[in-house]
C-alpha positions in Angstrom: 117.7 107.1 188.2 118.5 110.6 187.1 121.9 110.3 188.8 122.9 107.2 186.8 121.8 109.0 183.6 124.0 111.9 184.5 126.9 109.6 185.2 126.4 107.8 181.9 126.2 111.1 180.0 129.4 112.2 181.7 131.1 109.0 180.8 129.9 109.3 177.2 131.2 112.9 177.0 134.6 111.8 178.3 134.8 109.2 175.7 134.0 111.7 173.0 136.6 114.1 174.3 139.2 111.3 174.5 138.5 110.4 170.8 138.6 114.1 169.9 142.0 114.2 171.6 143.2 111.4 169.4 141.8 113.1 166.4 142.9 116.7 167.1 146.0 116.1 169.3 147.7 112.7 168.9 146.9 112.3 165.2 147.9 115.8 164.5 151.3 115.3 166.3 151.7 111.9 164.7 150.8 113.1 161.2 153.0 116.1 161.6 155.9 113.8 162.2 155.1 111.2 159.6 153.6 113.1 156.8 156.1 115.9 157.0 159.0 113.4 157.1 158.5 112.3 153.5 159.6 115.6 152.0 156.3 117.6 151.5 156.4 121.4 152.1 155.1 122.5 155.6 152.1 124.4 154.2 151.0 121.4 152.1 151.3 119.1 155.1 149.2 121.4 157.3 146.5 121.6 154.7 146.2 117.9 154.4 146.0 117.4 158.1 143.4 120.2 158.5 141.1 118.6 156.0 141.5 115.3 157.8 140.8 116.7 161.2 137.7 118.5 160.0 136.2 115.3 158.7 137.1 113.4 161.9 135.7 116.2 164.2 132.4 116.3 162.2 132.1 112.5 162.6 132.6 112.5 166.3 130.4 115.5 166.8 127.6 113.5 165.1 128.1 110.6 167.5 128.3 112.8 170.6 125.1 114.8 169.8 123.1 111.8 168.7 123.1 110.3 172.2 121.2 111.3 175.2 120.6 115.0 175.8 122.8 116.4 178.5 120.8 118.3 181.2 121.4 121.9 181.8 123.6 121.3 184.9 125.9 118.9 183.2 125.8 121.0 180.2 126.9 124.0 182.3 129.5 122.0 184.1 131.0 119.9 181.3 129.4 120.9 178.0 130.7 124.4 177.4 132.9 124.7 174.4 135.5 126.7 176.4 135.7 124.2 179.2 135.8 121.2 176.8 138.5 122.5 174.8 140.7 123.7 177.6 140.8 122.1 181.0 139.4 118.6 180.5 141.1 118.1 177.1 144.5 119.1 178.6 144.0 116.7 181.6 143.1 113.7 179.3 145.9 114.5 176.9 148.4 114.7 179.8 147.2 111.5 181.3 147.4 109.5 178.1 150.8 110.9 177.1 152.2 110.1 180.6 150.8 106.6 180.4 152.4 106.0 177.0 155.7 107.4 178.1 155.8 105.3 181.2 155.0 102.2 179.2 157.7 103.0 176.7 160.2 103.7 179.4 159.5 100.5 181.2 159.9 98.4 178.1 163.1 100.2 177.1 164.6 99.9 180.5 163.9 96.2 180.5 165.8 95.7 177.3 168.6 97.9 178.6 169.0 95.9 181.8 169.1 92.6 179.9 171.7 93.9 177.5 173.9 95.3 180.2 173.6 92.2 182.4 174.6 89.9 179.6 177.4 92.2 178.6 178.8 92.3 182.1 178.7 88.5 182.2 180.7 88.3 179.0 183.1 91.0 180.1 183.9 89.3 183.4 184.5 86.0 181.6 186.9 87.7 179.0 188.8 89.2 181.9 189.0 85.8 183.6 190.4 84.4 180.3 193.2 87.1 180.3 194.3 85.9 183.8 194.2 82.3 182.5 196.4 83.2 179.5 198.9 84.9 181.8 199.1 81.9 184.1 199.1 79.0 181.5 200.8 80.6 178.5 203.3 83.2 179.7 204.1 81.8 183.2 204.8 78.2 181.9 207.7 77.1 179.7 206.7 75.5 177.4 203.3 77.0 177.2 200.3 74.9 178.1 198.2 76.7 175.5 198.3 76.5 171.7 195.9 77.5 168.9 194.0 74.1 169.0 193.7 74.2 172.8 192.6 77.9 172.8 190.0 77.2 170.1 188.5 74.2 171.8 188.3 75.9 175.2 186.7 79.1 173.8 184.2 77.0 171.7 183.2 74.9 174.7 182.8 78.0 177.0 181.1 80.2 174.5 177.8 79.9 176.5 179.4 81.7 179.3 179.9 84.7 177.0 176.4 85.1 175.6 177.2 88.3 173.7 180.6 87.6 172.2 181.1 86.3 168.7 184.6 85.3 169.3 187.8 85.8 171.4 191.3 86.4 170.2 194.7 86.9 171.9 197.5 89.1 170.4 201.0 89.0 171.9 203.3 92.0 172.2 206.3 91.6 169.9 209.2 94.1 169.7 210.8 94.8 166.3 214.1 93.2 167.5 212.3 89.9 168.1 210.1 89.9 165.0 212.2 87.7 162.8 212.6 85.0 165.6 208.9 85.2 166.3 207.9 84.7 162.7 210.3 81.8 162.4 208.7 80.1 165.5 205.2 80.7 164.4 205.7 79.7 160.7 203.9 82.7 159.3 204.5 86.4 158.6 203.0 89.3 160.6 200.5 90.9 158.2 199.0 94.3 158.2 195.2 94.9 158.5 194.9 98.6 157.6 194.6 97.7 153.9 191.5 95.6 154.7 190.0 98.6 156.6 190.5 100.9 153.6 189.4 98.3 151.1 186.9 95.9 152.7 186.4 92.5 150.9 183.6 90.0 150.8 184.2 86.8 152.8 184.4 84.8 149.5 187.2 87.1 148.3 189.2 87.1 151.6 192.7 85.7 151.1 195.0 85.9 154.1 198.1 85.0 151.9 197.4 88.1 149.7 197.8 90.5 152.6 201.0 92.5 152.8 203.5 92.1 155.7 203.1 94.6 158.6 205.4 97.6 158.0 208.5 98.1 160.2 207.6 99.7 163.6 208.8 99.6 167.2 206.4 96.9 168.3 203.7 94.6 166.9 200.6 92.9 168.3 200.0 89.8 166.0 197.1 87.5 166.9 198.4 84.0 167.9 195.3 82.5 169.4 191.7 82.8 168.1 188.3 81.1 168.4 187.3 79.2 165.3 184.6 81.8 164.4 187.4 84.5 164.0 190.3 82.3 163.1 190.9 84.4 160.0 192.5 87.1 162.1 195.5 84.9 163.2 198.8 86.6 162.1 197.1 90.1 161.7 198.9 93.0 163.5 196.4 94.7 165.7 198.6 97.8 165.9 198.4 98.3 162.2 194.6 98.9 162.3 193.3 102.3 163.4 190.5 101.3 165.8 192.4 98.3 167.2 195.6 100.4 167.8 193.7 103.1 169.7 191.9 100.5 171.7 195.2 98.7 172.6 197.0 101.9 173.6 194.0 103.0 175.8 193.8 99.6 177.5 197.5 99.5 178.2 197.6 103.0 179.7 194.5 102.6 181.8 194.9 99.0 182.8 191.1 98.4 182.4 188.9 96.9 179.8 188.1 99.4 177.0 185.8 99.3 174.0 186.4 100.4 170.4 184.1 102.5 168.3 181.8 100.5 166.1 183.6 99.5 162.8 183.0 96.9 160.1 184.6 93.6 160.6 187.2 92.0 158.4 185.8 89.4 156.0 182.1 89.8 157.0 181.8 93.7 157.0 179.3 93.5 159.8 179.3 96.2 162.4 180.8 95.4 165.8 183.0 96.4 168.7 186.0 94.9 170.5 186.5 94.7 174.3 190.2 94.7 175.1 192.0 93.6 178.3 195.8 93.8 178.8 197.6 90.6 179.9 200.4 91.5 182.3 203.5 89.6 183.4 202.9 90.4 187.1 200.3 92.0 189.4 200.5 95.8 189.3 199.2 98.3 191.8 196.2 100.4 190.9 198.3 103.6 190.7 200.9 102.1 188.4 202.3 104.6 185.8 201.9 104.1 182.1 205.6 103.3 181.7 205.3 100.5 184.3 202.2 99.1 182.6 204.0 99.1 179.2 207.0 97.3 180.7 204.8 94.6 182.3 202.6 94.1 179.2 202.6 90.6 177.6 199.7 90.9 175.2 196.1 91.8 174.6 192.9 89.7 174.9 190.0 90.9 172.8 186.3 89.9 173.0 184.5 90.6 169.8 180.8 91.7 169.9 178.5 91.6 166.9 176.1 94.2 168.0 173.5 93.6 165.3 173.1 89.9 165.9 173.4 90.1 169.6 170.7 92.8 170.1 168.5 90.9 167.7 168.9 87.7 169.7 168.2 89.5 172.9 165.0 91.0 171.6 163.9 87.6 170.3 163.6 86.6 174.0 160.9 89.2 174.7 157.2 88.6 173.8 156.7 92.3 173.1 159.5 92.5 170.5 157.2 93.6 167.8 155.6 96.4 169.9 158.5 98.9 169.9 161.5 99.7 167.8 165.0 99.7 169.4 168.1 101.6 168.2 171.5 101.5 169.8 173.9 104.4 169.3 177.5 105.1 170.1 177.3 108.8 171.3 180.9 109.4 172.3 180.9 112.1 169.6 177.5 113.8 170.3 177.6 115.7 167.0 178.0 112.5 165.0 176.4 109.5 166.8 177.2 106.1 165.3 174.2 103.7 164.7 175.1 100.3 166.1 171.7 98.6 165.7 168.3 99.6 164.5 166.1 100.1 161.5 164.7 103.1 159.7 161.1 101.9 160.0 158.8 104.8 160.6 157.2 105.2 164.1 155.2 107.8 166.0 156.9 110.8 167.5 157.3 109.4 171.1 160.8 108.3 172.0 162.6 107.2 175.2 166.4 107.3 175.6 168.2 105.1 178.1 171.9 105.4 178.7 174.0 102.1 178.3 177.0 101.5 180.6 179.4 98.9 179.2 182.3 99.4 181.7 184.3 101.9 179.6 183.8 105.4 180.9 185.3 106.9 177.7 182.7 105.5 175.4 179.1 106.6 175.7 176.2 104.5 174.4 172.4 105.0 174.3 169.3 102.9 173.6 166.5 104.7 171.9 163.0 103.1 171.9 159.9 104.1 169.9 156.4 102.6 169.4 155.8 101.1 166.0 153.3 102.8 163.7 151.4 99.7 162.7 151.9 95.9 162.4 152.8 94.3 159.1 150.1 94.1 156.6 148.3 90.8 156.4 148.7 90.9 152.6 152.4 90.3 153.1 151.8 87.3 155.3 149.3 85.9 152.9 151.7 86.4 149.9 154.5 84.7 151.9 152.3 81.8 152.7 151.2 81.4 149.1 154.8 81.6 147.9 155.8 78.9 150.4 153.0 76.7 149.3 154.0 77.1 145.6 157.7 76.3 146.5 156.7 73.3 148.4 154.7 71.9 145.5 157.6 72.5 143.1 160.0 70.8 145.5 157.7 67.8 145.8 157.4 67.6 142.0 161.1 67.8 141.5 161.7 65.2 144.2 159.2 62.8 142.6 160.8 63.3 139.1 164.3 62.8 140.6 163.4 59.6 142.4 161.8 58.2 139.2 164.9 59.2 137.2 167.3 57.6 139.7 165.3 54.4 139.6 165.6 54.3 135.8 169.3 55.1 135.9 170.0 52.4 138.4 168.3 49.8 136.1 170.4 51.0 133.2 173.6 50.9 135.3 173.0 47.3 136.2 172.7 46.4 132.5 175.8 48.5 131.6 177.8 47.0 134.5 177.3 43.5 133.0 178.3 44.7 129.5 181.3 46.6 131.0 182.7 43.5 132.7 182.5 41.5 129.5 184.3 44.4 127.6 186.9 44.7 130.3 187.7 41.0 130.2 188.2 41.3 126.4 190.4 44.4 126.9 192.5 42.7 129.5 193.2 39.8 127.1 194.1 42.2 124.2 196.3 44.3 126.5 198.2 41.3 127.8 198.7 40.0 124.2 200.0 43.4 123.1 202.3 43.7 126.1 203.7 40.2 125.7 204.3 40.6 121.9 205.9 44.0 122.5 208.1 42.8 125.3 209.2 39.6 123.6 210.2 41.4 120.4 211.8 44.5 121.9 213.8 42.6 124.6 216.2 40.9 122.1 216.3 44.2 120.1 217.4 45.9 123.3 220.4 43.6 123.5 221.2 44.1 119.9 221.1 47.9 119.9 222.7 48.1 123.3 225.7 46.0 122.3 226.0 47.9 119.0 226.1 51.2 121.0 228.8 49.8 123.2 230.7 48.6 120.2 230.7 52.1 118.8 232.6 53.2 121.9 235.5 50.8 121.1 238.3 51.4 118.7 237.0 50.7 115.2 238.3 51.5 111.7 236.2 53.5 109.3 234.7 50.4 107.6 233.8 48.8 110.9 232.2 52.0 112.1 230.1 52.1 108.9 229.0 48.5 109.5 228.0 49.2 113.1 226.1 52.4 112.1 224.2 50.5 109.4 223.3 47.8 111.9 222.1 50.4 114.4 220.0 52.2 111.8 218.4 48.9 110.8 217.7 48.0 114.4 216.1 51.4 115.2 214.0 51.1 112.0 212.8 47.7 113.2 211.9 49.1 116.7 210.1 52.0 115.0 208.2 49.5 112.8 207.2 47.5 115.9 205.9 50.7 117.6 203.8 51.6 114.5 202.4 48.2 114.2 201.4 48.2 117.9 199.9 51.6 117.5 197.9 50.4 114.5 196.7 47.3 116.5 195.6 49.5 119.4 193.7 51.8 117.0 191.9 48.8 115.4 191.0 47.4 118.8 189.9 50.8 120.2 192.5 50.6 122.9 194.3 53.9 122.0 193.4 56.6 124.5 194.6 60.2 124.7 196.0 61.9 127.8 194.7 65.1 129.3 197.7 67.1 130.5 198.8 70.7 130.4 201.6 71.4 127.8 203.4 74.1 125.9 202.6 74.0 122.2 205.6 76.2 121.2 207.9 73.9 123.2 206.5 70.9 121.4 207.3 72.5 118.0 210.8 73.4 119.2 211.4 69.7 120.1 210.2 68.5 116.8 212.4 71.0 114.9 215.4 69.7 116.9 214.7 66.1 115.5 215.0 67.3 111.9 217.5 70.1 112.3 220.5 67.9 111.3 218.8 66.4 108.1 217.5 69.8 107.0 221.0 71.4 107.4 222.6 68.6 105.5 220.2 69.2 102.6 220.3 73.0 102.9 216.5 73.0 103.3 215.0 76.0 105.1 212.9 74.5 108.0 210.8 77.1 109.8 207.8 77.3 112.2 205.3 80.1 112.7 202.6 80.1 115.5 200.0 82.8 115.6 199.9 85.1 118.6 196.3 84.3 119.1 197.1 80.7 119.9 197.2 80.3 123.8 200.5 79.7 125.5 199.3 76.5 127.3 196.9 73.8 126.1 195.4 70.7 127.7 195.6 67.5 125.7 198.0 64.7 124.7 201.4 66.3 123.8 203.0 62.9 122.9 200.4 62.1 120.3 200.4 65.6 118.9 204.2 65.4 118.6 203.8 62.0 116.8 201.5 63.6 114.2 203.9 66.5 113.6 206.9 64.1 113.4 205.2 61.9 110.8 204.2 64.9 108.6 207.5 66.8 109.0 209.5 63.5 108.5 207.8 62.9 105.1 208.4 66.6 104.1 212.1 66.3 105.0 212.4 62.9 103.3 210.9 64.1 100.0 212.3 67.6 99.8 215.8 68.1 98.4 216.0 71.9 98.3 213.8 74.9 99.1 211.8 75.2 102.3 209.5 73.4 104.7 207.1 75.7 106.6 205.0 74.6 109.6 202.3 77.1 110.6 199.8 77.0 113.5 196.7 79.2 113.7 193.3 79.2 115.3 190.5 77.9 113.1 188.7 81.3 113.5 191.6 83.1 111.8 191.1 80.9 108.7 187.3 80.8 108.5 186.6 84.4 109.4 189.0 86.0 106.9 190.3 85.2 103.5 193.3 87.5 103.8 195.0 86.5 107.0 198.2 88.4 107.7 200.4 85.3 107.9 202.9 83.5 105.7 201.6 82.4 102.3 201.6 78.8 103.4 198.9 79.5 105.9 196.7 81.0 103.2 197.2 78.0 101.1 196.5 75.7 104.1 193.3 77.6 104.7 192.1 77.1 101.1 193.1 73.4 101.3 191.2 72.8 104.5 188.1 74.7 103.2 188.2 72.5 100.1 188.3 69.1 101.8 186.0 70.2 104.7 183.3 71.1 102.2 183.3 67.6 100.8 181.2 66.0 103.4 183.6 66.1 106.3 182.2 66.6 109.7 182.5 69.7 111.8 182.6 69.9 115.5 180.8 72.5 117.7 183.1 73.9 120.3 182.3 74.8 123.8 183.8 78.2 125.0 186.9 76.9 126.8 188.0 74.7 123.8 190.6 75.8 121.3 190.5 74.6 117.6 193.9 74.6 116.0 194.7 74.3 112.3 198.2 73.1 111.6 199.8 73.2 108.1 203.0 71.5 106.9 204.1 72.8 103.5 207.1 71.7 101.4 208.3 72.2 97.9 209.4 68.6 97.4 208.5 66.0 94.7 204.8 66.1 95.4 202.3 63.2 95.3 201.3 61.6 91.9 197.6 62.1 91.1 196.9 58.4 90.8 198.3 57.8 94.3 196.5 60.6 96.2 193.3 58.5 96.8 195.2 55.9 98.9 197.5 58.1 100.8 195.9 57.4 104.1 195.5 53.6 103.6 197.6 51.5 106.0 200.8 49.9 104.6 200.3 51.6 101.2 203.1 53.4 99.5 202.9 55.9 96.6 204.8 53.4 94.5 207.2 50.5 94.8 210.2 52.8 94.1 209.4 55.1 97.0 209.9 52.3 99.6 213.2 51.3 98.0 214.5 54.9 97.7 213.3 56.6 100.9 212.2 53.6 103.1 209.2 53.6 105.4 206.2 51.3 106.0 203.4 53.5 104.7 201.6 53.4 108.1 202.6 56.8 109.5 199.9 58.8 107.7 197.2 56.2 108.6 198.1 56.5 112.3 198.2 60.3 112.1 194.7 60.3 110.6 193.4 58.1 113.5 195.1 60.3 116.1 193.6 63.5 114.5 190.2 61.9 114.7 190.6 61.2 118.4 191.5 64.9 118.8 188.1 65.8 117.2 189.8 67.0 114.1 190.3 66.4 110.4 193.3 66.0 108.1 193.7 66.6 104.4 196.3 67.6 101.9 196.9 69.4 98.6 199.7 68.2 96.4 201.0 69.0 92.9 203.6 66.7 91.4 207.1 68.3 91.1 205.7 71.4 92.9 205.2 70.4 96.5 202.6 69.3 99.1 200.7 70.9 101.9 199.3 68.7 104.7 196.7 70.4 106.9 195.0 69.0 110.0 192.9 70.4 112.9 192.8 69.4 116.5 190.7 70.5 119.5 192.3 71.2 122.9 191.3 72.8 126.1 192.7 76.2 126.9 195.3 75.8 129.6 196.1 79.5 130.1 193.9 81.3 132.6 193.1 85.0 132.3 194.3 85.7 135.8 197.5 83.7 135.4 200.6 85.8 135.7 203.6 85.4 133.4 205.8 84.3 136.3 203.5 81.2 136.7 204.6 79.9 133.3 208.3 79.8 134.1 208.1 76.1 135.0 206.7 75.0 131.6 208.8 73.8 128.7 209.0 77.2 127.1 211.7 79.4 128.8 211.3 83.1 129.4 214.5 85.1 128.7 214.2 88.3 130.5 217.6 89.7 129.3 216.2 90.3 125.8 213.1 92.1 126.9 212.8 95.6 125.3 215.6 95.1 122.7 215.1 96.2 119.1 216.3 94.4 116.0 216.2 94.9 112.2 215.6 91.9 110.0 216.9 92.1 106.4 215.0 89.7 104.2 213.3 90.3 100.8 210.9 87.3 101.3 207.9 88.4 103.4 206.9 84.9 104.5 210.4 84.0 105.6 210.8 87.4 107.3 207.6 87.0 109.3 208.7 83.6 110.5 212.0 85.1 111.7 210.1 87.9 113.4 207.9 85.4 115.2 210.9 83.7 116.9 212.6 86.9 117.9 209.3 88.3 119.3 209.0 85.2 121.5 212.1 86.4 123.3 210.6 89.9 123.8 212.5 91.6 121.0 210.8 94.3 118.9 211.5 93.6 115.2 211.5 95.9 112.1 211.7 94.2 108.6 213.4 95.8 105.6 214.2 94.1 102.3 217.7 95.5 101.7 220.8 96.2 103.8 221.1 99.8 102.7 217.5 100.4 104.0 218.6 98.8 107.3 221.4 101.3 107.6 219.2 104.3 106.8 216.6 103.0 109.3 219.3 103.0 112.0 220.2 106.6 111.2 216.6 107.8 111.3 215.7 105.9 114.4 216.6 108.4 117.2 214.0 107.5 119.8 215.2 104.0 120.5 218.5 102.1 120.1 218.8 99.3 117.5 220.6 96.5 119.3 221.1 94.0 116.5 220.9 93.6 112.7 219.8 90.2 111.4 220.6 89.5 107.8 219.3 86.5 105.8 222.1 84.5 104.2 220.5 84.9 100.7 220.6 88.7 101.1 224.1 88.5 102.5 225.3 86.6 99.5 223.9 89.2 97.1 224.7 92.4 99.0 227.6 91.7 101.3 230.0 93.8 99.2 227.7 96.9 99.4 227.2 96.3 103.1 230.9 96.1 103.9 231.6 99.3 102.0 228.9 101.1 103.9 230.2 99.8 107.2 233.7 101.0 106.4 232.4 104.5 105.7 230.1 104.6 108.7 230.8 101.8 111.3 228.0 100.5 113.4 227.4 101.8 116.9 229.4 99.8 119.4 226.2 98.4 121.0 224.7 97.2 117.7 225.6 93.5 117.0 225.5 91.9 113.5 224.0 88.4 113.1 223.5 86.2 110.0 220.6 83.8 109.6 221.9 80.8 107.7 220.9 77.2 107.0 224.4 76.0 107.8 227.8 77.4 109.0 229.8 78.7 106.0 233.5 79.6 106.5 233.3 82.0 103.5 231.4 84.5 105.6 234.5 85.1 107.8 236.7 85.2 104.7 234.6 88.0 103.3 235.4 90.3 106.2 238.9 89.1 107.1 240.7 92.0 105.4 238.2 94.7 106.2 238.8 95.1 109.9 235.1 94.4 110.6 234.2 91.7 113.1 232.4 88.8 111.3 228.7 88.4 112.1 227.5 85.7 114.6 225.9 82.9 112.6 222.5 81.7 113.7 221.9 78.3 112.2 218.3 77.4 111.2 215.9 76.1 112.0 215.2 78.8 114.6 214.2 77.5 118.1 213.8 79.5 121.2 216.5 77.8 123.3 219.1 77.7 120.5 218.3 81.3 119.4 218.6 82.6 123.0 221.9 80.8 123.5 223.3 82.3 120.2 222.2 85.8 121.2 223.7 85.4 124.6 227.0 84.4 123.1 226.9 87.3 120.6 226.1 89.9 123.3 228.4 88.3 125.9 225.5 87.7 128.3 225.9 84.8 130.7 223.6 81.9 130.1 220.5 81.7 132.3 221.2 78.0 132.8 224.3 76.7 134.4 227.0 75.4 132.0 226.5 71.8 133.0 222.9 71.9 131.6 224.1 73.0 128.1 225.7 70.8 125.5 224.9 67.3 124.2 222.9 64.9 126.4 225.9 62.7 126.9 227.9 65.4 128.6 225.0 66.4 130.7 224.3 62.8 131.7 227.9 62.4 132.8 227.6 65.4 135.1 224.4 64.0 136.6 225.5 60.3 137.0 229.2 60.7 137.8 229.9 58.8 141.1 226.2 57.8 141.6 225.8 54.3 142.9 223.0 52.6 140.9 221.4 49.2 141.2 220.2 47.4 138.0 217.8 44.6 138.4 217.1 42.3 135.4 216.8 38.5 134.9 218.3 38.7 131.4 222.1 38.7 131.4 222.3 40.5 128.1 220.1 43.3 129.3 222.1 43.6 132.5 225.3 44.0 130.5 223.7 46.5 128.2 222.2 48.7 130.9 225.3 48.5 133.1 227.5 49.5 130.1 225.2 52.4 129.3 225.3 53.8 132.8 229.0 53.1 133.4 229.7 55.1 130.2 228.4 58.2 132.0 230.5 57.6 135.1 228.0 55.7 137.3 229.0 53.1 139.9 226.8 50.1 138.8 225.7 47.1 140.9 223.7 44.3 139.2 221.1 42.0 140.6 219.4 39.0 138.7 216.1 39.0 140.6 213.7 41.0 142.7 214.4 39.0 145.8 218.1 40.0 145.7 217.3 43.6 145.0 215.2 43.7 148.2 218.1 42.3 150.2 220.4 45.0 148.8 218.0 47.9 149.2 217.1 47.2 152.8 217.7 50.5 154.7 220.2 51.8 155.5 222.0 51.5 152.1 224.2 53.7 149.9 222.4 53.4 146.6 221.2 56.6 144.8 218.8 55.0 142.3 217.5 51.6 141.1 216.6 50.6 137.5 214.0 47.7 137.8 212.9 45.4 135.1 209.2 44.6 135.2 208.8 41.0 133.9 211.0 38.7 136.0 210.4 35.1 137.3 209.7 34.4 141.0 209.0 38.1 141.8 208.3 40.8 139.1 209.3 44.4 139.3 206.0 45.6 140.6 206.0 43.4 143.7 209.7 44.1 144.4 209.0 47.8 144.3 206.0 47.6 146.6 208.1 45.7 149.2 210.9 48.2 148.9 208.4 51.0 149.5 207.1 49.1 152.6 210.6 48.8 154.0 211.3 52.5 153.5 208.0 53.4 155.2 208.9 51.2 158.1 212.4 52.7 158.3 210.9 56.3 158.3 208.7 55.4 161.2 211.6 54.1 163.1 213.7 57.2 162.4 210.8 59.4 163.5 210.4 57.5 166.8 214.2 57.6 167.4 214.7 53.8 167.1 216.9 54.0 164.0 219.6 56.1 162.5 218.5 59.7 161.9 218.2 61.1 158.4 221.0 63.6 158.9 223.4 61.0 160.1 222.8 58.8 157.0 223.2 61.7 154.6 219.8 61.1 153.1 217.1 63.7 152.6 214.6 61.0 153.3 214.5 57.2 153.1 213.1 57.0 149.6 215.1 55.5 146.7 214.0 56.6 143.1 213.0 53.4 141.3 212.8 53.6 137.5 211.1 50.9 135.5 212.8 49.2 132.6 210.5 47.6 130.2 210.3 46.8 126.5 206.6 47.2 126.0 205.0 50.6 125.2 201.4 49.9 126.6 199.8 52.8 128.5 198.4 50.4 131.0 202.0 49.4 131.9 202.9 53.0 132.6 199.9 53.4 134.9 200.7 50.1 136.8 204.3 51.3 137.3 203.1 54.4 139.1 200.6 52.6 141.2 203.2 50.1 142.4 205.4 53.0 143.7 207.9 53.5 140.8 209.1 57.0 140.2 209.7 56.9 136.4 209.8 54.9 133.3 212.7 54.1 130.8 212.0 52.0 127.7 214.5 49.6 126.3 216.9 50.3 124.7 218.3 53.3 126.5 218.4 56.6 124.7 220.5 59.5 126.0 217.7 62.0 125.8 215.1 59.8 127.5 217.6 58.7 130.2 218.5 62.4 130.9 214.8 63.4 131.1 214.2 60.8 133.8 217.3 61.0 136.0 217.4 64.8 135.9 214.2 64.7 138.0 216.1 63.2 140.9 219.8 64.1 140.5 221.6 67.4 140.5 225.0 67.9 139.0 227.9 68.6 141.5 227.9 72.3 140.6 224.2 72.5 141.4 224.8 71.0 144.7 227.6 73.3 145.6 225.6 76.4 144.6 
């Protein structure tokens, strides 16, 4: 019995010593590593640990002494302080440390073997793929591999490469063959070193934005890639630092080589690339680098995402949470690169296992450590609670969504029934409007067309006057029909606005062109000013906006015999935020007018951020509106007085339609008028902003507003003593990129030119009113001190006056170039180009009157006209023959189909819509079907090829001819396959606008 007691006491003592070892030894080492690692001073760390050890030793001494008393023999053998703290303690410590090291080494070696085995499997398969590419791509002509085949094969065999994230093949291209290679591939070889220097996020990666690869002796562009790395196609591997070094080492050694870890393109994750060289033929093992270079076809790379691959590997092990694993690239021992691992703290024990990945040049290590402790349960509890809350919220949202969907479905069923009834009524109204419009405009088309043809015959002065009067009456009737139809559509709620992108400044230039002739005849100064804060491009309905401006400006020109008409456009914020806007006086007056009528109960609209609220003012100094008539100015078919209709004409419906259109644009319209002083009409309109902040200036060159780069940086001096008029002039010159200085007198302009030494003044622009008052003084000054040769003289005038040249005929001074108002960008640029002797940006055939341009476009074109009305056929044929077209007529859609069966020699077809037997819509659809069938036959080789038939493709432009102006008709034309729309009767401007989309003039074709 005493023997068992002694054995028990010995066992108890060994346990106490073991715990003491943990307290004094392991905990000390562990605490020294952990506590000291957070930045405390060494002395402070030791003091903390000493206090902790004293408490722990006292605790275990109590336990050990409270047990059974050790007899004297055992005490002498095991219980001495010296022996306990020397020999046995060292033995126990050594045994425990050894056991922990062996356990850690075993677990680390297990992970190392798994990683190396799977890497070798992936490496062997990548090498096999290099042989496959050599056989099936380079040894066959044509190649049996393309991008789609390569991508499908690599995706289906990805399980054989468990550690690769993707495979890509780059072909060797010499500089002499780069151009032919890029032409065959259809893309440009792009450089990748800019991505290495400036990594981008995957959402910001844009292959098209990369620069082409710089000129070098050879390139290695990627031509095949797995879908996971397809973004590297067309990138030059020799332009990247790591890839270039890898390719050169692989080529010189003939073996698979690895790169150093580097961040990937697009994902920025850390990874390495295994590269094999694909040779043209088998090479001996002792081949020289020159022989290997000559036999190189390309390079196959296997891409390894180290982080995700090691993580997936560790997931397969049940003891993943026991130890921490770090993988390092130790090729450079002084600066090892971490390829995988975390900075979670662990105890001081560490095991290092070398990794062999087949490349002797690159060294890798796996370092393993025990974790300090498992995750706190509080975190798991918090995560579980959070998941529960999220689940309850999702359930609540799902229940509310299902209830809402059920209610919406019931409402939709009710609305669907109401919609069908409304659509049936709309169809009836639309058909009525289309029928009335067509039936009235069709005979008017014949009348106006014949009158136009009559004008081209030989008539005396009296006959010409009669024909012009009849033409004017016919156009007035057509305009009245359009206005009545607009009013009918407004009352029926049928009028809808388009949402297209348009150039506001180009619209104003077009409207100015309409009234330029009348304003010049009267000597009225017609000008437009648009604030710089107004965006270049807007989104809305440009046609209806032009209609409002045309009505308001037409009234101003009609009732103004002398003086000026100013049109200004500003943002609403400029008027409301400041009472002293630095704009022409008309805008200040417009602002006061709008504030006055908007405060009288008119509605205001809240704008969302991308919307633009414009305020447009049209000011004239005409006869004004009588006070008693101002209350009914917007009433349909109401005139100011009976004499107005007889004197100036009109129906009194234009302002009513304008008010309705402004309302559809979420705006308001008002006016301020004083009899015998003038009137100012002001309206607002809300559009969407069509100019994006990232949009470059070159992106706007296709819009209506041209950009004249030849005037960029020029400087001009405007001589005008009227500030409002001078600012309008400055606005138009600044649109061309010209810097402008304004002075009120000509002598001040000359002094300014003398004092301006930093920049050259390229032109002097003198207002005609100033010229008439100070031309003598100006001529005398020029005779004393002539202008610099590069400075040109221009005169801003309302009309061309021959007296200007007479003033300078005897002085030896070249007469100024006259710029006729109203100022418009295109006209102004053309005049300045003529004055400076600069060639026009547009070719000559695109300048001049529309009739001349149309003749250049239509000369020799074979055009088919289809119409069941004989008068309309004669009118349309006569109009097109006038411009040199070869015209063929057809009376029905059936005959048109027989004539347009491919192959044929027609260049275009003008198709009437409403015809018996087969209307224009059905005829166009059948023509499109025939063209589609012919294109299929050409593609399969069964029919004449496109080149042999001198056609770019088998598609004939079909333009609809119709007399109605219903928007639904336009949409139906496009749906049936028609390419454009021409309303009856033909107008030169509209005809040019449509045919210029399909035809080029002969000079364009030659160039």
